[in-house]
C-alpha beads as a LAMMPS data file, in Angstrom:
LAMMPS data file: protein, C-alpha beads

70 atoms
69 bonds

1 atom types
1 bond types

-500.0 500.0 xlo xhi
-500.0 500.0 ylo yhi
-500.0 500.0 zlo zhi

Masses

1 110.0

Atoms # bond

1 1 1 -24.131 3.654 13.370
2 1 1 -20.409 4.034 12.673
3 1 1 -19.234 5.075 9.259
4 1 1 -15.975 3.902 7.747
5 1 1 -14.875 7.517 7.354
6 1 1 -14.983 8.100 11.088
7 1 1 -11.840 7.599 13.153
8 1 1 -12.403 4.362 15.056
9 1 1 -8.931 4.336 16.540
10 1 1 -9.949 6.855 19.225
11 1 1 -13.347 5.348 19.867
12 1 1 -13.469 3.093 22.867
13 1 1 -15.642 -0.042 22.866
14 1 1 -17.881 -0.161 25.871
15 1 1 -17.379 -2.983 28.429
16 1 1 -18.784 -6.487 28.469
17 1 1 -22.128 -5.649 26.839
18 1 1 -20.439 -5.452 23.423
19 1 1 -20.879 -8.572 21.332
20 1 1 -17.645 -10.429 20.590
21 1 1 -18.470 -10.412 16.877
22 1 1 -18.710 -6.608 16.822
23 1 1 -15.383 -6.294 18.646
24 1 1 -13.744 -8.599 16.105
25 1 1 -15.171 -6.557 13.245
26 1 1 -13.868 -3.330 14.755
27 1 1 -10.421 -4.861 15.194
28 1 1 -10.445 -6.111 11.624
29 1 1 -11.410 -2.674 10.304
30 1 1 -8.681 -1.005 12.337
31 1 1 -6.120 -3.498 11.101
32 1 1 -7.282 -3.061 7.477
33 1 1 -7.001 0.748 7.820
34 1 1 -3.502 0.454 9.393
35 1 1 -2.358 -1.954 6.671
36 1 1 -3.721 0.375 3.913
37 1 1 -1.860 3.341 5.442
38 1 1 1.309 1.296 5.626
39 1 1 0.974 0.169 1.993
40 1 1 0.284 3.755 0.880
41 1 1 3.349 5.021 2.718
42 1 1 5.566 2.360 1.151
43 1 1 4.250 3.150 -2.314
44 1 1 4.749 6.856 -1.723
45 1 1 8.331 6.281 -0.570
46 1 1 9.043 4.060 -3.605
47 1 1 7.613 6.594 -6.007
48 1 1 9.482 9.519 -4.433
49 1 1 12.755 7.638 -4.033
50 1 1 15.681 9.232 -5.820
51 1 1 16.868 7.500 -8.936
52 1 1 20.515 6.973 -9.870
53 1 1 22.119 9.723 -11.877
54 1 1 22.946 9.018 -15.484
55 1 1 21.021 7.752 -18.453
56 1 1 17.362 7.105 -17.818
57 1 1 17.622 3.895 -19.783
58 1 1 20.506 1.493 -20.221
59 1 1 22.433 1.199 -23.448
60 1 1 20.513 -0.425 -26.289
61 1 1 21.715 -3.953 -27.006
62 1 1 23.131 -4.783 -30.449
63 1 1 20.644 -6.432 -32.704
64 1 1 21.715 -9.924 -33.698
65 1 1 19.782 -11.252 -36.633
66 1 1 20.325 -14.219 -38.870
67 1 1 19.512 -12.170 -41.958
68 1 1 22.359 -10.243 -43.653
69 1 1 22.166 -6.450 -43.512
70 1 1 21.829 -4.794 -46.945

Bonds

1 1 1 2
2 1 2 3
3 1 3 4
4 1 4 5
5 1 5 6
6 1 6 7
7 1 7 8
8 1 8 9
9 1 9 10
10 1 10 11
11 1 11 12
12 1 12 13
13 1 13 14
14 1 14 15
15 1 15 16
16 1 16 17
17 1 17 18
18 1 18 19
19 1 19 20
20 1 20 21
21 1 21 22
22 1 22 23
23 1 23 24
24 1 24 25
25 1 25 26
26 1 26 27
27 1 27 28
28 1 28 29
29 1 29 30
30 1 30 31
31 1 31 32
32 1 32 33
33 1 33 34
34 1 34 35
35 1 35 36
36 1 36 37
37 1 37 38
38 1 38 39
39 1 39 40
40 1 40 41
41 1 41 42
42 1 42 43
43 1 43 44
44 1 44 45
45 1 45 46
46 1 46 47
47 1 47 48
48 1 48 49
49 1 49 50
50 1 50 51
51 1 51 52
52 1 52 53
53 1 53 54
54 1 54 55
55 1 55 56
56 1 56 57
57 1 57 58
58 1 58 59
59 1 59 60
60 1 60 61
61 1 61 62
62 1 62 63
63 1 63 64
64 1 64 65
65 1 65 66
66 1 66 67
67 1 67 68
68 1 68 69
69 1 69 70
């Protein structure tokens, strides 16, 4: 039995005796793992990206109200 925590990318599927459904499942798991790693790397890059220098927030807009100020 293969656990999800095991590295399937280096495991070779034996020849023709492997069921096509199992081969599809293994490919799907590998693709899902690769996609998850890619997403994690993109999130990491976005979170660690440098921000522009200056004020952390833009200037506060003037408040326009219809009521007179006392």
